[in-house]
PDB file of N, H, CA, C and O in Angstrom:
ATOM      1  N   ILE A   1     111.749 106.382  87.709  1.00  0.00           N
ATOM      2  CA  ILE A   1     111.705 106.474  89.158  1.00  0.00           C
ATOM      3  C   ILE A   1     110.679 105.459  89.645  1.00  0.00           C
ATOM      4  O   ILE A   1     109.539 105.431  89.180  1.00  0.00           O
ATOM      5  N   SER A   2     111.102 104.635  90.583  1.00  0.00           N
ATOM      6  H   SER A   2     112.028 104.658  90.960  1.00  0.00           H
ATOM      7  CA  SER A   2     110.171 103.647  91.128  1.00  0.00           C
ATOM      8  C   SER A   2     109.703 104.085  92.504  1.00  0.00           C
ATOM      9  O   SER A   2     110.419 104.769  93.236  1.00  0.00           O
ATOM     10  N   CYS A   3     108.499 103.682  92.836  1.00  0.00           N
ATOM     11  H   CYS A   3     107.917 103.126  92.241  1.00  0.00           H
ATOM     12  CA  CYS A   3     107.906 104.009  94.119  1.00  0.00           C
ATOM     13  C   CYS A   3     107.970 102.769  94.998  1.00  0.00           C
ATOM     14  O   CYS A   3     107.599 101.682  94.556  1.00  0.00           O
ATOM     15  N   TRP A   4     108.430 102.912  96.222  1.00  0.00           N
ATOM     16  H   TRP A   4     108.732 103.795  96.580  1.00  0.00           H
ATOM     17  CA  TRP A   4     108.472 101.790  97.149  1.00  0.00           C
ATOM     18  C   TRP A   4     107.067 101.490  97.622  1.00  0.00           C
ATOM     19  O   TRP A   4     106.364 102.380  98.101  1.00  0.00           O
ATOM     20  N   ASN A   5     106.657 100.250  97.492  1.00  0.00           N
ATOM     21  H   ASN A   5     107.228  99.527  97.103  1.00  0.00           H
ATOM     22  CA  ASN A   5     105.324  99.833  97.883  1.00  0.00           C
ATOM     23  C   ASN A   5     105.451  98.857  99.048  1.00  0.00           C
ATOM     24  O   ASN A   5     105.908  97.731  98.851  1.00  0.00           O
ATOM     25  N   PRO A   6     105.050  99.267 100.279  1.00  0.00           N
ATOM     26  CA  PRO A   6     105.226  98.395 101.438  1.00  0.00           C
ATOM     27  C   PRO A   6     104.485  97.071 101.314  1.00  0.00           C
ATOM     28  O   PRO A   6     104.982  96.045 101.778  1.00  0.00           O
ATOM     29  N   LEU A   7     103.309  97.073 100.698  1.00  0.00           N
ATOM     30  H   LEU A   7     102.906  97.907 100.320  1.00  0.00           H
ATOM     31  CA  LEU A   7     102.560  95.827 100.564  1.00  0.00           C
ATOM     32  C   LEU A   7     103.277  94.866  99.622  1.00  0.00           C
ATOM     33  O   LEU A   7     103.389  93.677  99.920  1.00  0.00           O
ATOM     34  N   GLN A   8     103.767  95.373  98.481  1.00  0.00           N
ATOM     35  H   GLN A   8     103.677  96.339  98.240  1.00  0.00           H
ATOM     36  CA  GLN A   8     104.485  94.505  97.541  1.00  0.00           C
ATOM     37  C   GLN A   8     105.750  93.947  98.177  1.00  0.00           C
ATOM     38  O   GLN A   8     106.081  92.779  97.975  1.00  0.00           O
ATOM     39  N   SER A   9     106.453  94.762  98.934  1.00  0.00           N
ATOM     40  H   SER A   9     106.184  95.711  99.098  1.00  0.00           H
ATOM     41  CA  SER A   9     107.659  94.318  99.623  1.00  0.00           C
ATOM     42  C   SER A   9     107.333  93.219 100.633  1.00  0.00           C
ATOM     43  O   SER A   9     108.047  92.221 100.731  1.00  0.00           O
ATOM     44  N   LEU A  10     106.252  93.412 101.377  1.00  0.00           N
ATOM     45  H   LEU A  10     105.671  94.222 101.298  1.00  0.00           H
ATOM     46  CA  LEU A  10     105.825  92.422 102.363  1.00  0.00           C
ATOM     47  C   LEU A  10     105.416  91.127 101.671  1.00  0.00           C
ATOM     48  O   LEU A  10     105.776  90.044 102.133  1.00  0.00           O
ATOM     49  N   LEU A  11     104.676  91.219 100.582  1.00  0.00           N
ATOM     50  H   LEU A  11     104.384  92.098 100.207  1.00  0.00           H
ATOM     51  CA  LEU A  11     104.249  90.011  99.873  1.00  0.00           C
ATOM     52  C   LEU A  11     105.438  89.270  99.275  1.00  0.00           C
ATOM     53  O   LEU A  11     105.439  88.040  99.221  1.00  0.00           O
ATOM     54  N   SER A  12     106.440  90.002  98.830  1.00  0.00           N
ATOM     55  H   SER A  12     106.439  91.001  98.874  1.00  0.00           H
ATOM     56  CA  SER A  12     107.662  89.373  98.328  1.00  0.00           C
ATOM     57  C   SER A  12     108.359  88.609  99.456  1.00  0.00           C
ATOM     58  O   SER A  12     108.850  87.499  99.254  1.00  0.00           O
ATOM     59  N   SER A  13     108.395  89.211 100.634  1.00  0.00           N
ATOM     60  H   SER A  13     107.996  90.113 100.798  1.00  0.00           H
ATOM     61  CA  SER A  13     108.984  88.539 101.800  1.00  0.00           C
ATOM     62  C   SER A  13     108.184  87.293 102.166  1.00  0.00           C
ATOM     63  O   SER A  13     108.758  86.266 102.529  1.00  0.00           O
ATOM     64  N   MET A  14     106.864  87.383 102.071  1.00  0.00           N
ATOM     65  H   MET A  14     106.398  88.217 101.776  1.00  0.00           H
ATOM     66  CA  MET A  14     106.020  86.232 102.397  1.00  0.00           C
ATOM     67  C   MET A  14     106.214  85.101 101.386  1.00  0.00           C
ATOM     68  O   MET A  14     106.190  83.927 101.756  1.00  0.00           O
ATOM     69  N   LYS A  15     106.405  85.446 100.127  1.00  0.00           N
ATOM     70  H   LYS A  15     106.424  86.399  99.826  1.00  0.00           H
ATOM     71  CA  LYS A  15     106.671  84.425  99.114  1.00  0.00           C
ATOM     72  C   LYS A  15     107.965  83.691  99.449  1.00  0.00           C
ATOM     73  O   LYS A  15     108.028  82.463  99.379  1.00  0.00           O
ATOM     74  N   GLN A  16     108.985  84.443  99.809  1.00  0.00           N
ATOM     75  H   GLN A  16     108.934  85.440  99.867  1.00  0.00           H
ATOM     76  CA  GLN A  16     110.262  83.823 100.179  1.00  0.00           C
ATOM     77  C   GLN A  16     110.103  82.944 101.413  1.00  0.00           C
ATOM     78  O   GLN A  16     110.677  81.857 101.479  1.00  0.00           O
ATOM     79  N   ALA A  17     109.327  83.406 102.390  1.00  0.00           N
ATOM     80  H   ALA A  17     108.860  84.289 102.337  1.00  0.00           H
ATOM     81  CA  ALA A  17     109.089  82.614 103.597  1.00  0.00           C
ATOM     82  C   ALA A  17     108.396  81.299 103.254  1.00  0.00           C
ATOM     83  O   ALA A  17     108.760  80.247 103.779  1.00  0.00           O
ATOM     84  N   CYS A  18     107.398  81.358 102.375  1.00  0.00           N
ATOM     85  H   CYS A  18     107.101  82.213 101.949  1.00  0.00           H
ATOM     86  CA  CYS A  18     106.698  80.140 101.958  1.00  0.00           C
ATOM     87  C   CYS A  18     107.672  79.162 101.296  1.00  0.00           C
ATOM     88  O   CYS A  18     107.639  77.961 101.563  1.00  0.00           O
ATOM     89  N   GLU A  19     108.524  79.685 100.443  1.00  0.00           N
ATOM     90  H   GLU A  19     108.551  80.661 100.226  1.00  0.00           H
ATOM     91  CA  GLU A  19     109.480  78.831  99.747  1.00  0.00           C
ATOM     92  C   GLU A  19     110.496  78.215 100.709  1.00  0.00           C
ATOM     93  O   GLU A  19     110.968  77.102 100.478  1.00  0.00           O
ATOM     94  N   ILE A  20     110.830  78.914 101.765  1.00  0.00           N
ATOM     95  H   ILE A  20     110.446  79.818 101.952  1.00  0.00           H
ATOM     96  CA  ILE A  20     111.786  78.400 102.753  1.00  0.00           C
ATOM     97  C   ILE A  20     111.127  77.402 103.701  1.00  0.00           C
ATOM     98  O   ILE A  20     111.721  76.374 104.028  1.00  0.00           O
ATOM     99  N   LEU A  21     109.907  77.696 104.144  1.00  0.00           N
ATOM    100  H   LEU A  21     109.425  78.531 103.879  1.00  0.00           H
ATOM    101  CA  LEU A  21     109.258  76.905 105.188  1.00  0.00           C
ATOM    102  C   LEU A  21     108.441  75.722 104.686  1.00  0.00           C
ATOM    103  O   LEU A  21     108.060  74.861 105.480  1.00  0.00           O
ATOM    104  N   THR A  22     108.164  75.659 103.391  1.00  0.00           N
ATOM    105  H   THR A  22     108.473  76.358 102.746  1.00  0.00           H
ATOM    106  CA  THR A  22     107.320  74.589 102.872  1.00  0.00           C
ATOM    107  C   THR A  22     107.977  73.221 103.007  1.00  0.00           C
ATOM    108  O   THR A  22     109.201  73.096 103.052  1.00  0.00           O
ATOM    109  N   ARG A  23     107.138  72.214 103.070  1.00  0.00           N
ATOM    110  H   ARG A  23     106.144  72.315 103.034  1.00  0.00           H
ATOM    111  CA  ARG A  23     107.616  70.830 103.019  1.00  0.00           C
ATOM    112  C   ARG A  23     107.413  70.251 101.617  1.00  0.00           C
ATOM    113  O   ARG A  23     107.743  69.095 101.352  1.00  0.00           O
ATOM    114  N   ASP A  24     106.862  71.080 100.727  1.00  0.00           N
ATOM    115  H   ASP A  24     106.594  72.019 100.942  1.00  0.00           H
ATOM    116  CA  ASP A  24     106.674  70.648  99.346  1.00  0.00           C
ATOM    117  C   ASP A  24     108.036  70.487  98.671  1.00  0.00           C
ATOM    118  O   ASP A  24     108.999  71.157  99.045  1.00  0.00           O
ATOM    119  N   PRO A  25     108.118  69.595  97.671  1.00  0.00           N
ATOM    120  CA  PRO A  25     109.380  69.445  96.948  1.00  0.00           C
ATOM    121  C   PRO A  25     109.725  70.713  96.168  1.00  0.00           C
ATOM    122  O   PRO A  25     108.859  71.539  95.881  1.00  0.00           O
ATOM    123  N   GLU A  26     110.988  70.846  95.836  1.00  0.00           N
ATOM    124  H   GLU A  26     111.692  70.175  96.068  1.00  0.00           H
ATOM    125  CA  GLU A  26     111.473  71.994  95.047  1.00  0.00           C
ATOM    126  C   GLU A  26     110.608  72.165  93.806  1.00  0.00           C
ATOM    127  O   GLU A  26     110.361  71.203  93.079  1.00  0.00           O
ATOM    128  N   GLY A  27     110.148  73.388  93.565  1.00  0.00           N
ATOM    129  H   GLY A  27     110.349  74.170  94.156  1.00  0.00           H
ATOM    130  CA  GLY A  27     109.311  73.668  92.415  1.00  0.00           C
ATOM    131  C   GLY A  27     107.836  73.392  92.652  1.00  0.00           C
ATOM    132  O   GLY A  27     107.016  73.580  91.753  1.00  0.00           O
ATOM    133  N   GLY A  28     107.490  72.945  93.865  1.00  0.00           N
ATOM    134  H   GLY A  28     108.157  72.793  94.595  1.00  0.00           H
ATOM    135  CA  GLY A  28     106.097  72.653  94.196  1.00  0.00           C
ATOM    136  C   GLY A  28     105.324  73.911  94.530  1.00  0.00           C
ATOM    137  O   GLY A  28     105.768  75.022  94.241  1.00  0.00           O
ATOM    138  N   ALA A  29     104.170  73.732  95.139  1.00  0.00           N
ATOM    139  H   ALA A  29     103.809  72.830  95.374  1.00  0.00           H
ATOM    140  CA  ALA A  29     103.262  74.849  95.425  1.00  0.00           C
ATOM    141  C   ALA A  29     103.746  75.749  96.564  1.00  0.00           C
ATOM    142  O   ALA A  29     103.206  76.840  96.747  1.00  0.00           O
ATOM    143  N   ALA A  30     104.746  75.318  97.329  1.00  0.00           N
ATOM    144  H   ALA A  30     105.184  74.431  97.180  1.00  0.00           H
ATOM    145  CA  ALA A  30     105.289  76.083  98.458  1.00  0.00           C
ATOM    146  C   ALA A  30     104.198  76.415  99.472  1.00  0.00           C
ATOM    147  O   ALA A  30     104.068  77.557  99.914  1.00  0.00           O
ATOM    148  N   ARG A  31     103.419  75.399  99.830  1.00  0.00           N
ATOM    149  H   ARG A  31     103.524  74.472  99.471  1.00  0.00           H
ATOM    150  CA  ARG A  31     102.332  75.577 100.800  1.00  0.00           C
ATOM    151  C   ARG A  31     102.886  75.666 102.219  1.00  0.00           C
ATOM    152  O   ARG A  31     103.868  75.007 102.562  1.00  0.00           O
ATOM    153  N   ILE A  32     102.232  76.498 103.041  1.00  0.00           N
ATOM    154  H   ILE A  32     101.435  77.033 102.763  1.00  0.00           H
ATOM    155  CA  ILE A  32     102.523  76.517 104.475  1.00  0.00           C
ATOM    156  C   ILE A  32     101.185  76.627 105.208  1.00  0.00           C
ATOM    157  O   ILE A  32     100.210  77.118 104.640  1.00  0.00           O
ATOM    158  N   PRO A  33     101.131  76.175 106.468  1.00  0.00           N
ATOM    159  CA  PRO A  33      99.884  76.281 107.220  1.00  0.00           C
ATOM    160  C   PRO A  33      99.454  77.739 107.393  1.00  0.00           C
ATOM    161  O   PRO A  33     100.291  78.629 107.540  1.00  0.00           O
ATOM    162  N   PHE A  34      98.134  77.972 107.373  1.00  0.00           N
ATOM    163  H   PHE A  34      97.453  77.249 107.253  1.00  0.00           H
ATOM    164  CA  PHE A  34      97.618  79.325 107.539  1.00  0.00           C
ATOM    165  C   PHE A  34      98.124  79.952 108.835  1.00  0.00           C
ATOM    166  O   PHE A  34      98.466  81.134 108.854  1.00  0.00           O
ATOM    167  N   GLU A  35      98.176  79.183 109.905  1.00  0.00           N
ATOM    168  H   GLU A  35      97.898  78.222 109.889  1.00  0.00           H
ATOM    169  CA  GLU A  35      98.615  79.721 111.191  1.00  0.00           C
ATOM    170  C   GLU A  35     100.032  80.297 111.088  1.00  0.00           C
ATOM    171  O   GLU A  35     100.311  81.362 111.638  1.00  0.00           O
ATOM    172  N   THR A  36     100.908  79.607 110.396  1.00  0.00           N
ATOM    173  H   THR A  36     100.681  78.742 109.948  1.00  0.00           H
ATOM    174  CA  THR A  36     102.282  80.078 110.209  1.00  0.00           C
ATOM    175  C   THR A  36     102.294  81.337 109.357  1.00  0.00           C
ATOM    176  O   THR A  36     102.965  82.315 109.687  1.00  0.00           O
ATOM    177  N   PHE A  37     101.546  81.308 108.260  1.00  0.00           N
ATOM    178  H   PHE A  37     101.000  80.514 107.992  1.00  0.00           H
ATOM    179  CA  PHE A  37     101.468  82.462 107.366  1.00  0.00           C
ATOM    180  C   PHE A  37     100.936  83.676 108.119  1.00  0.00           C
ATOM    181  O   PHE A  37     101.501  84.766 108.030  1.00  0.00           O
ATOM    182  N   SER A  38      99.847  83.483 108.861  1.00  0.00           N
ATOM    183  H   SER A  38      99.388  82.598 108.934  1.00  0.00           H
ATOM    184  CA  SER A  38      99.208  84.568 109.596  1.00  0.00           C
ATOM    185  C   SER A  38     100.164  85.187 110.619  1.00  0.00           C
ATOM    186  O   SER A  38     100.252  86.410 110.737  1.00  0.00           O
ATOM    187  N   PHE A  39     100.872  84.338 111.352  1.00  0.00           N
ATOM    188  H   PHE A  39     100.801  83.345 111.256  1.00  0.00           H
ATOM    189  CA  PHE A  39     101.832  84.823 112.349  1.00  0.00           C
ATOM    190  C   PHE A  39     102.919  85.671 111.695  1.00  0.00           C
ATOM    191  O   PHE A  39     103.205  86.783 112.139  1.00  0.00           O
ATOM    192  N   LEU A  40     103.514  85.135 110.642  1.00  0.00           N
ATOM    193  H   LEU A  40     103.281  84.232 110.282  1.00  0.00           H
ATOM    194  CA  LEU A  40     104.605  85.859 109.965  1.00  0.00           C
ATOM    195  C   LEU A  40     104.119  87.154 109.320  1.00  0.00           C
ATOM    196  O   LEU A  40     104.769  88.192 109.444  1.00  0.00           O
ATOM    197  N   TYR A  41     102.987  87.094 108.638  1.00  0.00           N
ATOM    198  H   TYR A  41     102.459  86.250 108.538  1.00  0.00           H
ATOM    199  CA  TYR A  41     102.462  88.283 107.970  1.00  0.00           C
ATOM    200  C   TYR A  41     102.146  89.369 108.992  1.00  0.00           C
ATOM    201  O   TYR A  41     102.521  90.527 108.807  1.00  0.00           O
ATOM    202  N   SER A  42     101.462  89.001 110.060  1.00  0.00           N
ATOM    203  H   SER A  42     101.158  88.061 110.210  1.00  0.00           H
ATOM    204  CA  SER A  42     101.112  89.980 111.099  1.00  0.00           C
ATOM    205  C   SER A  42     102.362  90.605 111.707  1.00  0.00           C
ATOM    206  O   SER A  42     102.429  91.818 111.906  1.00  0.00           O
ATOM    207  N   TYR A  43     103.341  89.769 111.997  1.00  0.00           N
ATOM    208  H   TYR A  43     103.287  88.784 111.835  1.00  0.00           H
ATOM    209  CA  TYR A  43     104.590  90.256 112.590  1.00  0.00           C
ATOM    210  C   TYR A  43     105.306  91.227 111.649  1.00  0.00           C
ATOM    211  O   TYR A  43     105.671  92.331 112.054  1.00  0.00           O
ATOM    212  N   LEU A  44     105.503  90.821 110.413  1.00  0.00           N
ATOM    213  H   LEU A  44     105.206  89.925 110.084  1.00  0.00           H
ATOM    214  CA  LEU A  44     106.223  91.669 109.457  1.00  0.00           C
ATOM    215  C   LEU A  44     105.454  92.951 109.142  1.00  0.00           C
ATOM    216  O   LEU A  44     106.056  94.015 108.996  1.00  0.00           O
ATOM    217  N   ALA A  45     104.133  92.856 109.038  1.00  0.00           N
ATOM    218  H   ALA A  45     103.644  91.991 109.157  1.00  0.00           H
ATOM    219  CA  ALA A  45     103.330  94.043 108.758  1.00  0.00           C
ATOM    220  C   ALA A  45     103.387  95.028 109.920  1.00  0.00           C
ATOM    221  O   ALA A  45     103.409  96.240 109.705  1.00  0.00           O
ATOM    222  N   SER A  46     103.412  94.519 111.142  1.00  0.00           N
ATOM    223  H   SER A  46     103.395  93.534 111.316  1.00  0.00           H
ATOM    224  CA  SER A  46     103.475  95.411 112.302  1.00  0.00           C
ATOM    225  C   SER A  46     104.825  96.107 112.391  1.00  0.00           C
ATOM    226  O   SER A  46     104.899  97.266 112.802  1.00  0.00           O
ATOM    227  N   ILE A  47     105.883  95.419 112.015  1.00  0.00           N
ATOM    228  H   ILE A  47     105.823  94.478 111.682  1.00  0.00           H
ATOM    229  CA  ILE A  47     107.221  96.028 111.995  1.00  0.00           C
ATOM    230  C   ILE A  47     107.273  97.115 110.928  1.00  0.00           C
ATOM    231  O   ILE A  47     107.838  98.185 111.153  1.00  0.00           O
ATOM    232  N   ASP A  48     106.688  96.843 109.775  1.00  0.00           N
ATOM    233  H   ASP A  48     106.229  95.974 109.592  1.00  0.00           H
ATOM    234  CA  ASP A  48     106.690  97.787 108.667  1.00  0.00           C
ATOM    235  C   ASP A  48     106.026  99.101 109.070  1.00  0.00           C
ATOM    236  O   ASP A  48     106.546 100.181 108.793  1.00  0.00           O
ATOM    237  N   GLY A  49     104.876  98.995 109.725  1.00  0.00           N
ATOM    238  H   GLY A  49     104.454  98.117 109.950  1.00  0.00           H
ATOM    239  CA  GLY A  49     104.182 100.176 110.215  1.00  0.00           C
ATOM    240  C   GLY A  49     103.400 100.965 109.178  1.00  0.00           C
ATOM    241  O   GLY A  49     102.728 101.935 109.528  1.00  0.00           O
ATOM    242  N   GLU A  50     103.471 100.575 107.913  1.00  0.00           N
ATOM    243  H   GLU A  50     104.018  99.787 107.629  1.00  0.00           H
ATOM    244  CA  GLU A  50     102.772 101.294 106.837  1.00  0.00           C
ATOM    245  C   GLU A  50     101.393 100.710 106.536  1.00  0.00           C
ATOM    246  O   GLU A  50     100.593 101.322 105.828  1.00  0.00           O
ATOM    247  N   ILE A  51     101.124  99.526 107.077  1.00  0.00           N
ATOM    248  H   ILE A  51     101.774  99.029 107.652  1.00  0.00           H
ATOM    249  CA  ILE A  51      99.878  98.829 106.775  1.00  0.00           C
ATOM    250  C   ILE A  51      99.032  98.823 108.048  1.00  0.00           C
ATOM    251  O   ILE A  51      99.497  98.396 109.105  1.00  0.00           O
ATOM    252  N   SER A  52      97.795  99.296 107.946  1.00  0.00           N
ATOM    253  H   SER A  52      97.417  99.644 107.088  1.00  0.00           H
ATOM    254  CA  SER A  52      96.934  99.405 109.130  1.00  0.00           C
ATOM    255  C   SER A  52      96.487  98.024 109.610  1.00  0.00           C
ATOM    256  O   SER A  52      96.497  97.053 108.854  1.00  0.00           O
ATOM    257  N   GLU A  53      96.099  97.962 110.874  1.00  0.00           N
ATOM    258  H   GLU A  53      96.091  98.751 111.488  1.00  0.00           H
ATOM    259  CA  GLU A  53      95.611  96.710 111.435  1.00  0.00           C
ATOM    260  C   GLU A  53      94.359  96.241 110.704  1.00  0.00           C
ATOM    261  O   GLU A  53      94.151  95.041 110.526  1.00  0.00           O
ATOM    262  N   THR A  54      93.533  97.182 110.284  1.00  0.00           N
ATOM    263  H   THR A  54      93.701  98.157 110.429  1.00  0.00           H
ATOM    264  CA  THR A  54      92.328  96.852 109.519  1.00  0.00           C
ATOM    265  C   THR A  54      92.706  96.178 108.203  1.00  0.00           C
ATOM    266  O   THR A  54      92.103  95.173 107.824  1.00  0.00           O
ATOM    267  N   GLU A  55      93.702  96.726 107.506  1.00  0.00           N
ATOM    268  H   GLU A  55      94.191  97.542 107.814  1.00  0.00           H
ATOM    269  CA  GLU A  55      94.154  96.135 106.242  1.00  0.00           C
ATOM    270  C   GLU A  55      94.767  94.756 106.476  1.00  0.00           C
ATOM    271  O   GLU A  55      94.542  93.833 105.692  1.00  0.00           O
ATOM    272  N   ILE A  56      95.532  94.618 107.543  1.00  0.00           N
ATOM    273  H   ILE A  56      95.714  95.367 108.180  1.00  0.00           H
ATOM    274  CA  ILE A  56      96.143  93.324 107.881  1.00  0.00           C
ATOM    275  C   ILE A  56      95.056  92.279 108.099  1.00  0.00           C
ATOM    276  O   ILE A  56      95.109  91.188 107.530  1.00  0.00           O
ATOM    277  N   ASN A  57      94.066  92.619 108.930  1.00  0.00           N
ATOM    278  H   ASN A  57      94.023  93.505 109.392  1.00  0.00           H
ATOM    279  CA  ASN A  57      92.992  91.670 109.246  1.00  0.00           C
ATOM    280  C   ASN A  57      92.164  91.313 108.020  1.00  0.00           C
ATOM    281  O   ASN A  57      91.791  90.153 107.847  1.00  0.00           O
ATOM    282  N   ALA A  58      91.869  92.288 107.167  1.00  0.00           N
ATOM    283  H   ALA A  58      92.172  93.231 107.308  1.00  0.00           H
ATOM    284  CA  ALA A  58      91.088  92.025 105.953  1.00  0.00           C
ATOM    285  C   ALA A  58      91.857  91.093 105.017  1.00  0.00           C
ATOM    286  O   ALA A  58      91.281  90.165 104.449  1.00  0.00           O
ATOM    287  N   PHE A  59      93.147  91.339 104.860  1.00  0.00           N
ATOM    288  H   PHE A  59      93.614  92.093 105.321  1.00  0.00           H
ATOM    289  CA  PHE A  59      93.969  90.495 103.996  1.00  0.00           C
ATOM    290  C   PHE A  59      94.013  89.071 104.531  1.00  0.00           C
ATOM    291  O   PHE A  59      93.844  88.115 103.774  1.00  0.00           O
ATOM    292  N   LEU A  60      94.242  88.928 105.839  1.00  0.00           N
ATOM    293  H   LEU A  60      94.380  89.705 106.454  1.00  0.00           H
ATOM    294  CA  LEU A  60      94.335  87.594 106.430  1.00  0.00           C
ATOM    295  C   LEU A  60      93.007  86.846 106.354  1.00  0.00           C
ATOM    296  O   LEU A  60      92.996  85.625 106.197  1.00  0.00           O
ATOM    297  N   GLU A  61      91.906  87.550 106.461  1.00  0.00           N
ATOM    298  H   GLU A  61      91.915  88.542 106.589  1.00  0.00           H
ATOM    299  CA  GLU A  61      90.591  86.906 106.335  1.00  0.00           C
ATOM    300  C   GLU A  61      90.415  86.357 104.918  1.00  0.00           C
ATOM    301  O   GLU A  61      89.911  85.250 104.732  1.00  0.00           O
ATOM    302  N   GLU A  62      90.830  87.131 103.937  1.00  0.00           N
ATOM    303  H   GLU A  62      91.240  88.030 104.088  1.00  0.00           H
ATOM    304  CA  GLU A  62      90.746  86.695 102.537  1.00  0.00           C
ATOM    305  C   GLU A  62      91.622  85.462 102.304  1.00  0.00           C
ATOM    306  O   GLU A  62      91.201  84.509 101.648  1.00  0.00           O
ATOM    307  N   ILE A  63      92.828  85.486 102.839  1.00  0.00           N
ATOM    308  H   ILE A  63      93.171  86.260 103.372  1.00  0.00           H
ATOM    309  CA  ILE A  63      93.755  84.354 102.692  1.00  0.00           C
ATOM    310  C   ILE A  63      93.216  83.125 103.421  1.00  0.00           C
ATOM    311  O   ILE A  63      93.325  82.006 102.919  1.00  0.00           O
ATOM    312  N   LYS A  64      92.635  83.331 104.603  1.00  0.00           N
ATOM    313  H   LYS A  64      92.546  84.239 105.011  1.00  0.00           H
ATOM    314  CA  LYS A  64      92.088  82.210 105.369  1.00  0.00           C
ATOM    315  C   LYS A  64      90.993  81.495 104.589  1.00  0.00           C
ATOM    316  O   LYS A  64      90.944  80.265 104.577  1.00  0.00           O
ATOM    317  N   GLU A  65      90.117  82.252 103.939  1.00  0.00           N
ATOM    318  H   GLU A  65      90.157  83.251 103.948  1.00  0.00           H
ATOM    319  CA  GLU A  65      89.049  81.653 103.138  1.00  0.00           C
ATOM    320  C   GLU A  65      89.627  80.781 102.025  1.00  0.00           C
ATOM    321  O   GLU A  65      89.122  79.690 101.762  1.00  0.00           O
ATOM    322  N   LYS A  66      90.679  81.262 101.376  1.00  0.00           N
ATOM    323  H   LYS A  66      91.088  82.149 101.589  1.00  0.00           H
ATOM    324  CA  LYS A  66      91.319  80.477 100.312  1.00  0.00           C
ATOM    325  C   LYS A  66      92.010  79.252 100.889  1.00  0.00           C
ATOM    326  O   LYS A  66      91.933  78.167 100.312  1.00  0.00           O
ATOM    327  N   ALA A  67      92.686  79.416 102.025  1.00  0.00           N
ATOM    328  H   ALA A  67      92.748  80.297 102.493  1.00  0.00           H
ATOM    329  CA  ALA A  67      93.416  78.307 102.648  1.00  0.00           C
ATOM    330  C   ALA A  67      92.470  77.200 103.093  1.00  0.00           C
ATOM    331  O   ALA A  67      92.814  76.021 103.009  1.00  0.00           O
ATOM    332  N   GLU A  68      91.279  77.569 103.566  1.00  0.00           N
ATOM    333  H   GLU A  68      91.000  78.527 103.634  1.00  0.00           H
ATOM    334  CA  GLU A  68      90.316  76.570 104.023  1.00  0.00           C
ATOM    335  C   GLU A  68      89.913  75.619 102.900  1.00  0.00           C
ATOM    336  O   GLU A  68      89.533  74.478 103.161  1.00  0.00           O
ATOM    337  N   LYS A  69      89.992  76.076 101.665  1.00  0.00           N
ATOM    338  H   LYS A  69      90.301  77.004 101.453  1.00  0.00           H
ATOM    339  CA  LYS A  69      89.676  75.223 100.515  1.00  0.00           C
ATOM    340  C   LYS A  69      90.837  74.296 100.155  1.00  0.00           C
ATOM    341  O   LYS A  69      90.708  73.433  99.286  1.00  0.00           O
ATOM    342  N   HIS A  70      91.977  74.485 100.838  1.00  0.00           N
ATOM    343  H   HIS A  70      92.081  75.185 101.544  1.00  0.00           H
ATOM    344  CA  HIS A  70      93.182  73.685 100.580  1.00  0.00           C
ATOM    345  C   HIS A  70      93.708  73.086 101.881  1.00  0.00           C
ATOM    346  O   HIS A  70      94.909  73.099 102.152  1.00  0.00           O
ATOM    347  N   HIS A  71      92.776  72.559 102.681  1.00  0.00           N
ATOM    348  H   HIS A  71      91.801  72.548 102.461  1.00  0.00           H
ATOM    349  CA  HIS A  71      93.118  71.887 103.933  1.00  0.00           C
ATOM    350  C   HIS A  71      93.930  72.764 104.883  1.00  0.00           C
ATOM    351  O   HIS A  71      94.825  72.275 105.572  1.00  0.00           O
ATOM    352  N   GLY A  72      93.619  74.053 104.918  1.00  0.00           N
ATOM    353  H   GLY A  72      92.892  74.451 104.358  1.00  0.00           H
ATOM    354  CA  GLY A  72      94.288  74.974 105.838  1.00  0.00           C
ATOM    355  C   GLY A  72      95.667  75.429 105.405  1.00  0.00           C
ATOM    356  O   GLY A  72      96.416  76.010 106.191  1.00  0.00           O
ATOM    357  N   MET A  73      95.998  75.163 104.150  1.00  0.00           N
ATOM    358  H   MET A  73      95.390  74.691 103.512  1.00  0.00           H
ATOM    359  CA  MET A  73      97.324  75.525 103.648  1.00  0.00           C
ATOM    360  C   MET A  73      97.238  76.746 102.734  1.00  0.00           C
ATOM    361  O   MET A  73      96.331  76.865 101.910  1.00  0.00           O
ATOM    362  N   VAL A  74      98.211  77.652 102.903  1.00  0.00           N
ATOM    363  H   VAL A  74      98.948  77.554 103.572  1.00  0.00           H
ATOM    364  CA  VAL A  74      98.301  78.843 102.054  1.00  0.00           C
ATOM    365  C   VAL A  74      99.251  78.536 100.905  1.00  0.00           C
ATOM    366  O   VAL A  74     100.352  78.028 101.116  1.00  0.00           O
ATOM    367  N   LEU A  75      98.820  78.845  99.699  1.00  0.00           N
ATOM    368  H   LEU A  75      97.925  79.257  99.527  1.00  0.00           H
ATOM    369  CA  LEU A  75      99.662  78.701  98.518  1.00  0.00           C
ATOM    370  C   LEU A  75     100.082  80.093  98.066  1.00  0.00           C
ATOM    371  O   LEU A  75      99.353  81.061  98.284  1.00  0.00           O
ATOM    372  N   ILE A  76     101.231  80.202  97.451  1.00  0.00           N
ATOM    373  H   ILE A  76     101.824  79.416  97.274  1.00  0.00           H
ATOM    374  CA  ILE A  76     101.731  81.496  96.990  1.00  0.00           C
ATOM    375  C   ILE A  76     100.723  82.164  96.066  1.00  0.00           C
ATOM    376  O   ILE A  76     100.571  83.385  96.101  1.00  0.00           O
ATOM    377  N   ARG A  77     100.043  81.397  95.255  1.00  0.00           N
ATOM    378  H   ARG A  77     100.166  80.405  95.227  1.00  0.00           H
ATOM    379  CA  ARG A  77      99.070  81.984  94.326  1.00  0.00           C
ATOM    380  C   ARG A  77      97.886  82.628  95.042  1.00  0.00           C
ATOM    381  O   ARG A  77      97.137  83.387  94.427  1.00  0.00           O
ATOM    382  N   HIS A  78      97.706  82.341  96.317  1.00  0.00           N
ATOM    383  H   HIS A  78      98.314  81.724  96.817  1.00  0.00           H
ATOM    384  CA  HIS A  78      96.629  82.949  97.090  1.00  0.00           C
ATOM    385  C   HIS A  78      96.846  84.442  97.315  1.00  0.00           C
ATOM    386  O   HIS A  78      95.900  85.181  97.592  1.00  0.00           O
ATOM    387  N   PHE A  79      98.087  84.877  97.195  1.00  0.00           N
ATOM    388  H   PHE A  79      98.855  84.277  96.970  1.00  0.00           H
ATOM    389  CA  PHE A  79      98.344  86.302  97.409  1.00  0.00           C
ATOM    390  C   PHE A  79      99.152  86.858  96.274  1.00  0.00           C
ATOM    391  O   PHE A  79      99.473  88.047  96.269  1.00  0.00           O
TER     392      PHE A  79
END
């Protein structure tokens, strides 16, 4: 029996979004700008309703710190 995990589901969706929206070549890092990532993550998390605003903000702050080390770009490995 598997348990549905809203965070894992959301992160899987974000990985797919990165792969679709990136300008990196196929098989590359699938980077997207933090602003795009933040918008999509916040939107999808709010629709889900299982993740608190506090958790959303804490996660995005962590991702932002990592993205700042990569010229404002989020890499899939960041999450």
